[in-house]
C-alpha positions in Angstrom: -59.9 -62.3 2.6 -61.3 -59.4 5.1 -62.0 -55.6 4.4 -59.4 -53.3 5.2 -61.1 -51.0 8.2 -60.4 -47.0 6.9 -59.5 -45.0 10.2 -60.9 -41.3 10.2 -58.1 -38.4 10.5 -58.0 -37.5 14.3 -58.2 -33.6 13.2 -61.3 -34.4 10.5 -63.0 -36.1 13.5 -62.8 -33.4 16.0 -64.4 -30.9 14.1 -67.5 -33.5 13.1 -67.6 -34.3 16.8 -67.5 -30.3 17.6 -70.2 -30.1 15.4 -72.6 -32.0 15.8 -72.2 -30.6 19.4 -72.7 -27.5 18.6 -75.6 -28.4 16.9 -77.1 -30.3 19.2 -76.4 -27.6 21.8 -78.2 -24.9 19.4 -81.4 -27.1 18.8 -81.7 -27.8 22.6 -81.5 -24.1 23.3 -84.1 -23.2 21.1 -86.3 -25.8 22.2 -86.0 -24.9 25.5 -86.6 -21.3 25.2 -88.8 -21.2 22.8 -90.5 -18.1 24.6 -87.8 -15.8 25.2 -86.2 -14.0 22.6 -82.5 -13.1 22.8 -81.4 -9.5 23.0 -80.7 -9.1 18.8 -84.4 -10.7 18.2 -86.2 -7.0 19.7 -86.3 -5.6 16.1 -89.1 -7.8 15.3 -91.3 -6.2 18.1 -90.6 -2.6 17.2 -92.4 -2.4 13.4 -90.8 1.1 12.2 -94.1 1.3 10.1 -96.4 1.6 13.1 -95.0 5.1 13.7 -95.5 7.9 12.2 -92.9 10.6 10.6 -93.4 12.8 13.4 -92.7 11.0 16.6 -90.4 12.1 18.8 -88.9 10.5 22.0 -87.2 12.7 24.3 -85.8 12.5 27.8 -86.1 14.8 30.3 -83.8 14.1 32.6 -84.0 16.4 36.3 -81.1 17.0 38.1 -79.9 19.6 41.1 -76.5 19.1 42.6 -75.5 15.7 42.6 -72.8 15.2 40.2 -71.9 11.3 41.2 -76.1 10.5 40.8 -76.3 12.3 37.2 -72.8 10.7 36.1 -74.2 7.2 36.8 -77.4 8.2 35.1 -76.2 9.2 31.9 -73.9 6.1 31.9 -76.8 4.2 31.8 -79.3 6.3 29.7 -75.9 6.1 27.4 -75.7 2.2 27.1 -79.1 1.4 27.0 -79.8 -0.2 23.1 -81.5 2.3 20.5 -82.5 1.1 16.8 -79.8 2.7 14.7 -82.1 4.8 12.7 -84.1 5.6 15.7 -83.5 9.7 17.3 -83.5 9.5 21.0 -83.0 13.4 22.5 -81.3 14.2 25.5 -82.9 17.4 27.3 -81.0 18.6 30.6 -82.2 20.7 32.9 -80.2 21.8 36.1 -82.2 23.8 39.0 -80.1 26.4 40.5 -79.1 26.4 43.9 -80.8 28.3 46.7 -79.3 31.7 47.5 -77.3 31.0 51.1 -74.6 33.6 51.6 -72.3 30.9 53.9 -72.8 28.5 50.5 -72.7 30.2 47.6 -68.6 30.1 46.7 -69.4 25.7 47.6 -72.5 25.8 45.2 -71.1 27.9 42.6 -68.3 25.8 42.4 -70.6 22.6 42.3 -72.8 24.0 39.6 -69.4 24.6 37.4 -68.7 21.2 37.8 -71.8 19.7 36.3 -72.2 22.0 34.0 -68.4 21.0 32.7 -69.7 17.6 33.1 -73.0 17.8 30.5 -70.6 20.1 28.2 -67.9 17.5 27.6 -70.7 14.4 27.9 -71.4 13.1 24.5 -74.6 12.3 23.2 -75.0 10.5 19.9 -78.4 9.3 19.7 -80.1 12.2 19.0 -79.9 16.2 20.1 -78.5 17.1 23.6 -79.7 20.0 25.4 -78.8 21.7 28.9 -81.7 23.7 30.2 -79.5 25.9 33.4 -81.8 27.9 35.3 -81.2 30.9 36.7 -82.7 30.6 40.0 -83.8 28.0 42.0 -87.7 26.4 40.9 -88.0 23.3 43.2 -89.6 19.8 42.1 -92.5 21.0 41.2 -91.7 23.2 38.3 -88.8 21.4 37.6 -91.7 18.5 36.0 -94.1 20.6 35.0 -91.9 22.9 33.1 -90.0 20.3 31.4 -92.3 19.8 28.4 -95.4 20.9 26.6 -95.6 18.1 23.8 -95.0 19.9 20.1 -97.9 17.9 19.1 -99.7 14.5 19.8 -96.8 12.6 18.3 -93.7 13.9 20.9 -93.3 11.7 24.0 -91.3 12.2 27.0 -89.2 9.9 29.4 -89.1 11.8 32.3 -86.2 10.9 34.5 -84.7 12.1 37.9 -80.7 12.2 38.5 -80.5 8.9 40.8 -81.8 7.1 38.4 -80.8 4.0 36.4 -82.3 2.2 33.3 -82.0 -1.3 32.1 -80.6 -1.7 28.5 -83.8 -2.5 27.9 -86.1 0.2 28.5 -85.9 2.0 25.4 -86.6 -0.8 23.4 -89.7 -1.9 26.1 -91.0 1.6 26.3 -91.2 1.7 22.3 -92.8 -1.5 22.2 -95.4 -0.2 25.0 -96.0 3.0 22.4 -96.6 0.9 19.7 -98.5 -1.2 20.7 -101.2 0.7 23.1 -101.1 4.2 21.4 -100.5 3.4 17.7 -101.7 -0.3 17.6 -105.0 -1.3 16.5 -108.5 0.1 18.0 -108.0 -3.0 20.5 -104.5 -1.6 21.3 -105.4 2.5 22.1 -107.3 3.4 25.0 -107.6 6.9 25.9 -108.2 6.4 30.0 -104.1 5.4 29.2 -101.5 8.8 30.0 -98.1 7.1 30.0 -96.0 4.2 31.5 -94.2 3.1 34.8 -90.9 1.2 34.7 -90.3 1.0 38.4 -91.9 -1.6 40.5 -94.8 -1.7 41.6 -94.9 -1.4 45.9 -96.9 1.9 47.2 -101.0 1.5 47.4 -101.5 5.4 48.4 -105.6 5.1 49.6 -105.5 4.2 53.1 -106.6 1.4 54.0 -106.4 -0.3 50.7 -105.3 -3.7 49.5 -101.9 -4.9 49.2 -100.0 -5.2 46.4 -100.8 -8.2 45.0 -99.7 -10.1 41.4 -99.2 -12.9 39.6 -95.6 -13.5 38.3 -96.9 -14.2 35.4 -98.7 -11.2 34.8 -96.0 -9.2 33.9 -97.9 -5.8 32.9 -100.9 -4.4 34.3 -102.8 -0.9 34.4 -102.5 0.9 37.9 -103.6 4.8 38.6 -101.0 6.0 40.0 -98.1 7.7 38.9 -94.8 7.0 39.0 -91.9 9.3 39.7 -88.7 6.5 38.7 -88.6 6.5 34.8 -92.3 8.2 33.8 -93.6 7.9 29.9 -96.1 10.4 29.5 -98.2 10.6 26.5 -98.9 13.6 25.0 -102.8 14.1 25.4 -103.0 13.6 28.9 -100.4 15.4 29.7 -101.9 18.8 27.9 -104.6 18.7 29.7 -103.0 17.9 33.0 -101.2 21.3 32.5 -104.7 22.9 31.6 -106.2 21.9 34.4 -103.4 22.3 36.9 -103.4 25.9 35.1 -107.1 26.4 36.5 -107.1 25.3 39.6 -103.8 26.8 40.7 -104.9 30.1 39.5 -108.2 29.5 41.5 -106.4 28.7 44.6 -108.0 25.5 44.9 -105.7 22.6 46.5 -105.3 18.9 45.8 -106.6 17.5 48.2 -108.3 13.8 47.8 -109.3 12.8 51.1 -108.6 9.2 51.9 -105.2 9.5 50.1 -102.1 9.2 52.0 -100.8 11.6 49.8 -102.5 14.5 51.8 -100.1 14.4 54.6 -97.0 14.7 51.8 -99.0 17.6 50.8 -99.6 19.1 54.2 -96.0 18.6 55.0 -94.3 19.7 51.3 -96.7 22.1 49.9 -96.0 23.2 46.3 -92.3 21.7 46.3 -93.6 18.7 45.4 -96.0 18.0 41.7 -97.5 14.6 42.4 -100.4 15.4 44.5 -101.7 18.1 42.0 -101.7 14.8 39.0 -103.2 12.6 41.3 -105.9 14.6 42.0 -106.2 15.1 37.7 -106.2 11.5 37.4 -108.9 10.7 40.1 -111.4 13.6 38.6 -110.3 11.9 34.9 -110.3 8.6 35.7 -106.7 7.9 34.2 -104.7 4.9 34.6 -101.4 3.8 33.9 -99.0 1.1 32.8 -96.9 -0.8 35.0 -94.8 -3.6 34.9 -94.1 -6.8 37.1 -90.5 -8.7 37.2 -90.5 -11.1 40.1 -87.2 -10.9 42.6 -88.1 -6.9 42.8 -86.6 -6.5 39.1 -87.1 -3.8 37.3 -86.4 -1.5 33.9 -86.0 1.5 36.4 -84.1 1.6 39.5 -84.1 4.9 42.3 -81.1 4.5 44.6 -82.9 7.2 46.4 -80.0 9.3 47.0 -80.2 12.5 49.9 -81.8 15.4 48.0 -85.6 16.9 48.1 -86.8 13.5 48.8 -84.8 11.9 51.6 -82.7 13.5 53.9 -80.4 10.4 53.6 -79.1 8.0 51.1 -81.5 4.8 51.0 -80.0 2.7 48.4 -81.8 1.2 45.6 -85.4 0.1 45.6 -84.9 -2.8 42.9 -82.6 -5.1 41.2 -82.0 -3.6 37.5 -83.6 -6.3 34.9 -80.1 -7.1 32.4 -79.4 -10.1 30.2 -78.5 -12.6 33.3 -82.2 -12.3 35.0 -84.0 -12.1 31.6 -85.6 -15.8 31.8 -88.6 -15.0 30.4 -89.8 -13.5 26.5 -90.4 -9.6 28.2 -91.2 -8.3 24.4 -94.4 -9.9 24.1 -96.8 -7.7 25.3 -100.4 -9.0 25.7 -104.0 -7.5 24.4 -104.9 -4.4 26.5 -108.3 -6.5 27.2 -106.2 -9.0 29.1 -104.9 -6.6 31.1 -106.1 -6.3 34.7 -106.9 -2.7 35.8 -106.2 -1.3 39.7 -107.1 1.8 41.2 -105.9 4.0 44.1 -106.8 1.3 46.5 -105.0 -1.1 44.4 -109.2 -2.8 43.7 -109.7 -4.1 40.9 -111.6 -2.1 38.2 -113.7 -3.9 35.2 -113.8 -1.4 32.6 -116.1 -1.5 29.6 -118.5 -3.2 31.1 -121.5 -2.4 27.7 -124.7 -4.2 28.2 -126.1 -3.7 24.4 -128.7 -6.7 24.7 -131.7 -8.1 26.7 -129.5 -11.3 26.7 -126.2 -9.4 27.2 -127.7 -8.1 30.8 -126.6 -11.4 31.5 -123.5 -11.7 32.1 -123.4 -8.7 34.5 -125.7 -10.2 36.8 -123.9 -13.0 36.8 -120.8 -11.6 38.6 -123.1 -10.0 41.5 -123.9 -11.0 44.6 -126.8 -13.3 45.4 -129.3 -12.9 48.2 -129.1 -8.6 47.3 -131.1 -5.9 45.2 -129.7 -4.6 42.1 -129.6 -1.3 42.4 -131.3 0.3 38.2 -130.3 3.6 38.2 -131.9 5.7 35.2 -129.4 8.2 33.1 -133.0 9.5 31.5 -133.7 12.9 33.1 -130.5 12.5 35.4 -128.0 15.8 35.5 -124.0 14.5 35.9 -123.0 15.8 38.7 -126.8 14.3 40.6 -125.5 10.9 39.3 -122.1 11.3 40.3 -122.8 12.2 43.4 -125.0 9.1 44.0 -122.3 6.6 43.1 -120.4 8.5 45.4 -122.0 6.9 47.8 -122.9 3.8 46.1 -118.5 4.0 46.4 -118.5 5.3 50.1 -120.9 2.4 51.7 -119.3 -0.2 48.9 -122.7 -0.7 47.3 -121.4 -3.2 44.5 -124.6 -4.8 42.8 -125.5 -1.4 40.3 -126.1 -0.8 36.7 -126.7 2.9 34.8 -129.5 3.3 32.9 -129.4 5.6 29.6 -129.2 6.5 26.0 -126.3 6.8 23.9 -124.3 9.8 25.5 -121.0 10.8 26.2 -121.5 10.7 30.0 -123.0 7.5 29.7 -120.3 6.1 27.9 -117.2 7.7 30.1 -118.9 6.0 33.3 -118.5 2.0 31.5 -114.6 3.6 31.0 -113.9 4.0 34.5 -115.1 0.6 35.1 -118.5 1.4 35.6 -121.0 -1.4 34.1 -124.5 0.6 31.9 -127.5 -0.4 29.7 -126.8 1.7 26.4 -130.5 1.7 26.5 -130.0 2.8 22.4 -128.9 -0.4 21.3 -130.7 -2.4 24.3 -133.8 -1.6 22.3 -132.5 -3.0 18.8 -131.9 -6.3 20.4 -135.8 -6.6 21.4 -137.5 -9.2 18.8 -140.5 -7.1 16.5 -142.9 -8.4 17.8 -142.0 -6.3 21.6 -141.7 -3.4 19.9 -144.3 -4.0 16.4 -147.8 -1.7 16.3 -146.6 1.6 18.3 -145.8 3.5 15.4 -144.0 6.9 16.0 -146.9 8.1 18.8 -144.6 9.0 22.0 -141.8 6.9 20.8 -138.9 8.1 23.0 -141.3 7.5 26.2 -142.3 4.2 25.0 -138.3 3.5 24.1 -137.4 4.2 27.7 -140.3 2.4 28.8 -138.9 -0.9 27.1 -135.5 -0.5 29.0 -136.4 -0.6 31.8 -139.0 -2.7 32.3 -137.2 -5.7 30.0 -133.9 -4.8 32.2 -136.5 -6.0 35.7 -137.4 -8.6 33.4 -134.4 -10.3 33.1 -132.8 -9.1 36.3 -136.2 -10.9 37.8 -135.7 -14.5 35.9 -132.1 -14.4 36.9 -133.6 -14.5 40.8 -132.8 -11.0 41.4 -134.7 -8.2 43.3 -134.5 -4.4 41.8 -134.4 -0.9 43.0 -135.5 1.4 40.3 -134.5 4.9 40.3 -134.7 7.8 38.3 -132.2 10.2 40.1 -133.5 12.0 43.2 -132.9 9.4 45.8 -129.6 8.9 47.6 -128.9 6.5 49.9 -127.9 7.0 53.6 -126.9 3.4 54.6 -125.4 0.3 53.6 -129.1 -1.7 53.9 -130.3 0.9 50.8 -130.0 -1.8 48.6 -131.3 -4.5 50.8 -135.2 -2.9 50.8 -137.7 -5.7 51.0 -140.8 -6.7 52.6 -142.1 -10.0 51.9 -146.1 -9.5 52.4 -145.1 -7.3 48.5 -144.3 -8.3 45.7 -144.1 -4.3 44.5 -142.9 -1.4 46.1 -143.6 2.4 44.4 -143.0 5.6 45.2 -144.4 7.2 41.7 -143.9 11.1 43.3 -140.0 10.9 43.7 -139.8 7.7 40.5 -138.5 4.6 42.2 -140.0 0.8 42.1 -138.3 -1.9 44.3 -139.6 -5.4 42.6 -138.7 -8.3 44.9 -138.6 -12.0 43.2 -140.5 -14.0 43.3 -142.3 -16.7 41.4 -145.6 -15.0 41.6 -143.7 -11.4 40.8 -142.1 -13.2 37.7 -145.5 -14.3 36.2 -147.3 -11.2 36.6 -144.1 -8.7 34.9 -144.8 -10.5 32.1 -145.2 -9.4 28.1 -148.4 -8.4 28.3 -147.9 -6.3 31.6 -145.7 -4.4 29.3 -147.2 -4.5 26.6 -150.5 -2.8 29.1 -147.7 0.0 29.9 -146.6 0.9 26.1 -150.5 1.0 25.3 -150.9 3.4 27.9 -148.3 5.5 27.0 -148.9 5.4 23.3 -152.8 6.6 24.2 -151.1 10.1 25.6 -152.6 12.9 24.2 -149.1 14.0 22.6 -150.2 17.6 23.2 -150.9 17.3 27.1 -149.0 17.4 30.1 -148.9 14.0 30.7 -146.5 13.2 27.7 -144.0 15.3 30.3 -145.1 14.5 33.1 -145.4 10.4 33.1 -143.3 8.7 33.8 -142.2 5.1 34.0 -143.6 4.2 37.7 -146.5 6.1 37.3 -147.5 3.5 34.3 -146.4 0.3 36.6 -148.3 2.0 39.3 -151.7 1.8 37.3 -151.4 -1.8 35.5 -150.6 -3.2 39.1 -154.0 -1.3 40.4 -156.2 -2.3 37.2 -155.0 -5.7 38.0 -155.1 -8.6 40.7 -151.7 -7.7 41.2 -152.4 -4.5 43.3 -152.7 -6.6 46.3 -148.8 -6.8 46.7 -148.5 -3.0 46.5 -147.4 -0.6 49.1 -145.8 3.0 49.0 -142.0 3.1 50.1 -141.2 6.6 51.5 -143.2 6.4 54.9 -141.3 3.5 55.5 -137.6 3.5 54.4 -137.2 7.1 53.4 -137.3 10.6 54.4 -138.2 13.7 51.3 -135.5 16.3 51.2 -136.6 19.5 52.9 -136.7 21.3 56.5 -136.7 18.8 58.8 -135.2 16.0 56.8 -131.7 15.6 58.1 -133.5 14.8 61.9 -134.5 11.4 60.7 -131.1 10.0 58.7 -130.3 8.0 61.9 -133.4 6.1 61.2 -134.2 5.8 57.5 -132.3 4.4 54.4 -133.2 7.1 52.1 -133.3 10.8 51.0 -136.1 11.4 48.7 -136.8 14.7 46.6 -139.5 15.7 43.9 -138.1 15.6 40.4 -139.1 19.0 39.6 -136.7 20.1 42.3 -134.0 22.3 41.3 -130.9 21.8 41.3 -129.4 24.7 43.4 -131.9 23.7 45.9 -130.9 19.8 45.7 -127.5 20.9 46.5 -127.5 23.6 48.8 -130.0 21.2 50.7 -127.4 17.8 50.4 -124.7 20.1 51.4 -126.1 20.7 54.8 -126.6 17.7 55.3 -122.9 16.9 54.4 -124.9 14.3 51.8 -123.0 16.7 48.6 -119.5 14.4 48.5 -118.7 15.7 44.8 -115.8 18.6 44.2 -115.8 21.3 41.8 -114.7 18.9 39.1 -117.5 16.8 39.8 -115.4 13.4 40.8 -115.8 12.0 44.6 -114.2 14.1 46.8 -112.9 11.3 48.8 -110.8 8.1 47.9 -112.9 5.2 50.4 -110.7 1.5 50.8 -112.6 -1.3 51.3 -110.0 -4.7 51.6 -111.1 -7.4 49.1 
């Protein structure tokens, strides 16, 4: 006997094979694309509960006399993907033609065609408003008068009419806003003024670095504003408009030395607005979010049609990102702390380097160059303008081994926000063990705290093998050897009249600068008569000098002024070419200091107390 074989109908077999094949294909696709979200998955990245009910998003479209460009731009905006419940407004600003008797009829006809097109164009994603100017405003006014935020939740996306956007643009920008504006404390940063969707391709600082980014580094921060698809955050834009009004009204020009953009302003003047914004961004230390996609792809593309910026059409600057080029997870937004920051020279900046403890100082010192001196700039009794002028000299000379010290203050924290390393003296003291600070009570407590911060900062530097130069805000470097002051026959060089101390790293200096040495300084400070003038006149270097003189270590001690510097005064400028630094007495008035330094060309900050120049040093 044998069993009779049963047959499967051909139709059923075909269905089974089709079903199995489909499942295999789906599983294979999901396995090989775990990190890529399909376009329909973007809803996951945009939780609407992050956005307040007052959130508004408005497209500000600037146009003039290019109907074909305007038509292409509006079509791309209309075809973009918008969440069904979102309201996206469209405001179109039509600039008036310039009066020209020979072309008035043709210009009138052209304007009518543009307005008729806009009247017929249906925008179903929100309100549509057309603003037709009565006279020619120009590109600067078109940008600056397009928007005054009605709240801190009012966002503007500004596009010129020769722009074309990706269908992903809106959801991408909404994701950025949710992550970096409404996100947690780790996501928000007041230094960010918006986001540009154009491909990064230009470095405005003369002799700056080329833009070189990792292919997987899809987001980064860069100071330069983008004009080809720029999202603007409300608070910084209001701040800029008010700053612009003050400077424009007072006749202050947006000149920033060392920038290519100066040529634009000298050639085009008030026809353009970007030099004004660049100057503002420099003075505030603000940054823009940029995208970086492989193969010159971008979420917005300028066709660079003939107009205000181009005498003749130059063609698209990039390739528009769409589904066929979406070979990565565009919706994945890294935490802000993982993104890299770059200045106008495309030099990497490291914001929020704040030392809050004795041991925490090591992480910053390890990033400094060995065999060099660490500059420790004290802000305890230094004006902000003097400190900023000093910082501009450091940038000019490319001196990078420096740290600012001070108690918790707005200015100190602002320096850290801008990328300068600081020591927060208030928290630094709390990190010291009780046996280092106990027994001093409340007598002269502010002076003792200052001595503690300075003394233990130097101690940590010496433990790690660095020379140190402690400065109290009354000195300026005049050449690049400023941070390399040393004399092998001495461990300590001081100038108590101007509050300056150099410590050379050696085993003997490490042995001298002990807890016992520091304790002697603190004891001397505690013993000061609180009603005596000494309380305000005795500073850190005075205590160091006295303890050194009282011990055998006094043999390794010498003054700095006559060896390396020149004192600010009548004839000091004649010695600048032979000296490494300029000093002045701490009691000298700020107006006198500024006047003397201006005469010598050493006051290099502007009316905003920011550096008057951008100086690029290639990495």
